[in-house]
C-alpha positions as CSV (number, residue, x, y, z in Angstrom):
1,M,109.1,70.0,18.0
2,I,107.9,70.8,21.2
3,N,104.1,70.0,21.1
4,L,101.1,70.8,23.7
5,K,100.0,66.8,23.3
6,N,103.3,65.2,23.5
7,I,104.4,67.3,26.6
8,Y,101.0,66.3,28.7
9,S,101.4,62.7,27.5
10,T,105.3,62.9,28.9
11,L,103.5,64.2,32.1
12,Y,101.3,62.3,32.5
13,A,103.5,59.1,31.8
14,S,106.1,60.1,33.8
15,F,103.8,61.3,37.1
16,K,102.4,57.6,36.6
17,V,105.6,55.6,37.1
18,N,106.9,57.9,40.0
19,K,103.7,57.3,41.7
20,I,102.8,61.1,41.9
21,P,98.9,61.3,43.3
22,A,96.4,62.2,40.3
23,P,98.7,62.2,37.9
24,K,96.4,63.1,35.3
25,T,95.3,66.4,36.9
26,S,98.8,67.3,38.0
27,A,99.8,67.5,34.2
28,Q,97.1,69.3,33.7
29,V,96.9,71.9,36.4
30,I,100.7,72.6,35.8
31,L,99.9,72.9,31.7
32,N,96.9,75.4,32.6
33,K,99.3,77.1,35.2
34,A,102.1,77.8,32.6
35,L,99.8,78.3,29.2
36,H,96.5,79.8,30.7
37,R,94.4,77.3,28.6
38,P,91.3,75.5,29.9
39,I,92.1,72.5,31.9
40,H,89.3,70.6,30.6
41,S,90.6,71.0,27.0
42,I,94.1,70.2,28.2
43,G,93.8,66.1,27.6
44,K,92.5,66.2,24.5
45,A,94.8,68.8,23.4
46,S,95.9,69.1,19.6
47,P,99.8,68.9,18.4
48,T,99.9,72.7,19.4
49,P,103.8,74.2,19.2
50,I,105.3,74.9,22.7
51,S,107.7,78.2,23.1
52,L,110.8,76.9,24.5
53,F,110.1,79.7,27.5
54,H,107.3,78.0,28.4
55,Y,108.4,74.8,28.3
56,N,110.9,75.6,30.9
57,K,108.0,76.7,32.9
58,I,106.5,73.6,32.7
59,K,110.1,71.6,33.1
60,K,110.4,73.5,35.8
61,M,107.3,72.8,37.7
62,A,107.4,69.4,36.6
63,L,110.6,68.9,38.1
64,R,108.8,70.3,42.0
65,R,106.2,68.0,41.8
66,L,108.2,64.5,40.8
67,K,109.7,65.4,44.4
68,H,105.9,65.3,45.5
69,E,105.8,69.0,46.5
70,P,101.4,69.2,46.6
71,I,100.3,70.7,43.4
72,E,99.2,73.6,45.1
73,Y,102.2,75.0,46.6
74,I,103.7,74.8,43.1
75,T,100.8,76.9,41.4
76,Q,100.4,78.6,44.6
77,N,96.5,78.3,43.6
78,L,94.1,76.4,45.8
79,R,90.4,75.7,44.2
80,F,87.9,75.3,46.7
81,R,84.3,75.8,46.3
82,N,84.3,77.0,42.7
83,M,86.4,79.8,43.7
84,M,90.1,80.3,43.6
85,F,92.7,80.9,47.2
86,E,96.2,81.8,46.7
87,V,98.2,79.1,49.3
88,E,101.7,79.4,49.6
89,R,104.2,77.3,52.3
90,P,104.3,77.0,54.9
91,V,100.8,77.5,55.8
92,T,98.2,74.2,55.7
93,I,96.6,73.6,52.4
94,P,93.0,72.4,53.4
95,D,91.8,69.0,53.1
96,K,89.6,68.7,50.1
97,N,86.7,67.1,52.5
98,F,87.0,70.4,54.5
99,E,84.7,71.8,51.7
100,E,82.3,69.3,52.8
101,L,82.3,70.8,56.7
102,I,80.7,74.0,55.0
103,D,78.0,72.4,53.5
104,I,76.9,71.4,57.1
105,V,77.1,75.0,58.2
106,H,74.3,75.8,55.2
107,Q,72.7,72.8,56.5
108,L,72.5,73.6,60.4
109,I,71.5,77.4,59.2
110,P,67.9,78.3,58.9
111,E,67.7,79.7,55.3
112,N,65.7,82.7,56.4
113,K,68.8,83.3,59.1
114,E,70.7,86.4,58.0
115,H,73.1,87.3,60.4
116,V,75.1,84.3,60.8
117,H,78.7,85.0,63.2
118,I,81.2,82.3,62.4
119,L,84.4,81.4,63.8
120,D,87.3,79.6,62.2
121,V,90.2,78.5,64.5
122,E,93.4,78.0,62.8
123,T,91.8,79.5,59.5
124,G,95.4,78.7,57.6
125,C,94.5,80.4,53.7
126,G,91.0,81.2,55.3
127,A,89.2,79.0,52.4
128,G,86.2,77.7,54.8
129,I,85.5,80.7,56.2
130,L,85.6,83.6,53.4
131,S,83.6,80.9,51.3
132,F,81.1,80.9,53.6
133,L,80.3,84.4,54.1
134,K,80.4,85.0,50.3
135,E,78.1,81.8,49.8
136,K,76.0,84.0,52.9
137,P,76.0,87.5,52.1
138,N,74.8,89.1,55.5
139,S,77.0,87.0,57.5
140,I,80.3,87.8,59.9
141,G,83.2,86.1,61.1
142,V,86.6,86.1,62.5
143,A,89.5,83.8,61.5
144,I,91.9,83.0,64.2
145,D,95.6,81.7,63.6
146,S,98.7,81.6,65.4
147,S,100.5,82.2,62.3
148,G,101.0,85.7,60.9
149,T,101.9,84.2,57.4
150,A,98.5,82.4,57.5
151,L,96.6,85.9,58.4
152,E,98.4,87.8,55.9
153,L,97.5,85.1,52.9
154,T,93.9,85.2,54.6
155,K,93.9,89.0,53.9
156,R,95.0,88.9,50.4
157,N,92.6,86.2,49.7
158,F,89.7,88.2,51.3
159,F,90.0,90.7,48.3
160,R,90.5,87.8,45.8
161,I,87.2,86.7,46.6
162,F,85.1,89.9,47.4
163,G,87.3,92.5,45.2
164,K,90.0,94.9,45.8
165,D,87.7,97.7,46.9
166,A,85.4,94.9,49.6
167,K,85.4,96.3,52.8
168,M,86.9,93.5,54.9
169,D,86.0,95.5,57.9
170,S,82.5,94.8,58.0
171,R,82.8,91.6,57.1
172,L,85.8,89.5,58.6
173,D,87.8,90.1,62.0
174,L,91.7,88.1,62.0
175,V,93.4,87.7,64.9
176,Q,97.1,86.5,66.0
177,S,96.2,83.9,68.5
178,D,95.9,80.6,70.1
179,F,92.6,79.5,70.5
180,K,93.1,79.0,74.4
181,D,94.1,82.9,74.1
182,F,91.5,83.8,71.9
183,V,88.9,82.6,74.0
184,K,90.2,84.2,77.4
185,N,90.4,87.4,75.6
186,N,87.1,87.7,73.4
187,V,83.8,89.2,74.1
188,H,81.6,87.7,71.0
189,K,79.6,85.1,71.1
190,F,79.2,83.0,67.8
191,D,76.8,81.2,65.8
192,V,79.2,78.7,64.2
193,V,82.6,77.3,65.3
194,I,84.5,75.7,62.7
195,A,87.4,73.8,62.9
196,S,89.9,71.0,61.4
197,P,92.4,70.6,64.1
198,P,96.0,68.7,63.9
199,C,94.5,65.0,64.7
200,T,97.2,62.8,63.5
201,P,98.8,60.7,66.4
202,S,102.3,61.8,66.6
203,A,103.9,58.0,65.9
204,E,101.8,58.3,62.7
205,C,102.9,61.4,61.1
206,E,106.3,59.4,59.6
207,N,103.5,57.7,57.8
208,L,101.7,60.8,55.8
209,A,101.7,60.9,52.5
210,K,105.0,62.6,51.3
211,E,103.4,65.8,49.7
212,I,102.0,66.0,53.9
213,K,105.4,64.8,55.3
214,L,107.7,66.7,53.5
215,Y,105.8,70.4,52.6
216,E,103.3,70.8,55.5
217,N,104.0,72.4,59.1
218,R,104.5,69.7,61.6
219,K,102.4,71.4,63.5
220,A,99.6,71.3,61.4
221,V,99.5,68.0,61.5
222,D,100.4,66.4,64.8
223,G,98.1,66.0,67.3
224,G,99.8,64.4,69.7
225,A,100.2,61.3,71.6
226,Y,96.7,59.8,70.4
227,G,95.8,62.2,68.0
228,L,93.2,64.1,70.2
229,D,95.0,67.3,72.5
230,K,93.9,69.8,70.0
231,I,90.4,68.4,69.8
232,W,90.4,68.0,73.5
233,E,91.1,71.7,73.6
234,L,88.1,72.7,71.3
235,L,85.9,70.6,73.5
236,R,86.9,72.1,76.9
237,K,87.0,75.6,75.7
238,T,84.5,76.3,72.5
239,S,81.3,77.0,74.8
240,D,82.7,79.8,76.4
241,C,82.2,81.3,72.9
242,L,79.1,79.7,71.8
243,K,75.2,81.2,71.8
244,K,73.1,78.9,73.3
245,D,72.3,76.3,71.0
246,G,75.2,77.5,69.3
247,Y,77.3,74.7,66.8
248,L,80.9,73.5,66.6
249,I,81.7,71.8,63.8
250,I,85.2,69.4,63.9
251,K,86.6,67.5,61.3
252,M,88.4,64.6,62.3
253,D,90.5,61.6,61.0
254,E,88.2,58.5,60.3
255,G,87.5,56.7,63.7
256,Q,88.0,59.3,66.0
257,P,83.8,60.8,66.1
258,E,83.3,57.0,66.9
259,Y,85.6,57.7,70.2
260,F,84.2,60.8,71.2
261,E,80.7,59.4,70.8
262,D,81.6,56.6,73.4
263,Y,82.8,58.9,75.9
264,F,79.7,61.3,76.1
265,R,77.6,58.7,75.8
266,E,79.3,57.1,78.9
267,N,79.6,60.6,80.7
268,G,76.1,61.5,80.6
269,D,75.8,63.2,76.8
270,I,76.7,66.4,77.8
271,V,80.5,67.6,78.4
272,H,81.4,70.7,79.0
273,Q,78.2,72.2,77.7
274,L,78.2,70.5,74.7
275,K,76.5,67.4,73.7
276,I,76.9,65.8,69.9
277,I,73.8,66.1,67.4
278,D,75.4,64.4,64.2
279,V,78.4,62.6,63.2
280,K,78.5,62.8,60.0
281,T,80.1,61.3,56.3
282,D,82.5,62.3,53.7
283,S,82.3,61.5,50.3
284,S,84.2,58.5,50.9
285,W,81.4,57.3,53.6
286,K,83.9,57.9,56.4
287,K,82.8,59.2,59.5
288,T,85.0,62.3,59.9
289,F,82.6,65.7,60.6
290,M,81.4,65.6,64.5
291,V,78.9,68.1,65.0
292,L,78.3,69.8,68.7
293,Q,75.9,71.9,69.9
294,K,76.0,74.1,73.0
295,Q,73.2,72.5,75.8
296,V,73.3,73.2,79.1
297,S,73.3,69.9,81.5
298,P,70.4,69.9,84.8
299,S,73.8,69.5,87.1
300,S,75.4,72.5,85.5
301,K,72.0,74.4,85.8
302,V,71.8,73.3,89.2
303,M,75.5,74.3,89.9
304,M,74.8,77.5,88.2
305,S,71.7,78.2,90.3
306,E,73.6,77.5,93.8
307,M,76.4,79.9,92.4
308,Q,73.9,82.6,92.2
309,T,72.1,82.1,95.5
310,S,75.2,82.1,97.4
311,F,76.9,85.1,95.7
312,S,73.2,86.6,96.3
313,K,73.5,85.5,100.5
314,A,77.4,87.2,100.4
315,I,76.0,90.9,99.3
């Protein structure tokens, strides 16, 4: 007879021998999805019989996982900051430590500031901005993505997190656009801009984990020759849509924040009206998050003053 205890042990052993990342979690999540049992109870499962219907359901998901398909795509669920979001291909699954970026936003914004205006660049499934809007009730946001599929997913996740009767128009705008075009047409100013741009050098994309290489959109991970193309675009354009003293927070690959720290230091600390005010580590103590603040440099102020004077004389 097929029972829960045996099938859990079989899944765990099979995932482990085939070098599937997090074999225990993979087994638990699949069984949770198929049987609707609490995850924490599955590893301690008694020999509860499993029907043939449920067995076939589990087998189908397990075979997909053995091909290194991400568990989030298999279950179409992502746990992010203790909330459940829907995910599907080809929309990118946010990195686990992207959750930590939202902690940084909370640290930067004073507790007594109620109306925070946040922009999420290439929002994907919307987990980042939606979790912040949920945790900061009077905040409002704009989520942009070049993919219509991603924005439809974000819309579904909005109602999943806030309830089917929630009024999205009062909390969140969805805009299908790349960042460059958005900035060109945007009239709003934001307190915070968050982004997790593609930052893997093109030549290294083939070395990524199979879960990413085989199943995720290449555009979502390929950052160009040095992995910096989209980061530079953010640095060049973001000040145009930030309020005075507003923040840009970028999640990068290890080593990249140090490169930009050196670059800014060599170029007068303020570049494109942005200044690096902090580089933060993730839970693995890797420097991953770069925090910049909009600051007009003295030379920029002089240039603006000269332009204003010239304009006054012209009229």
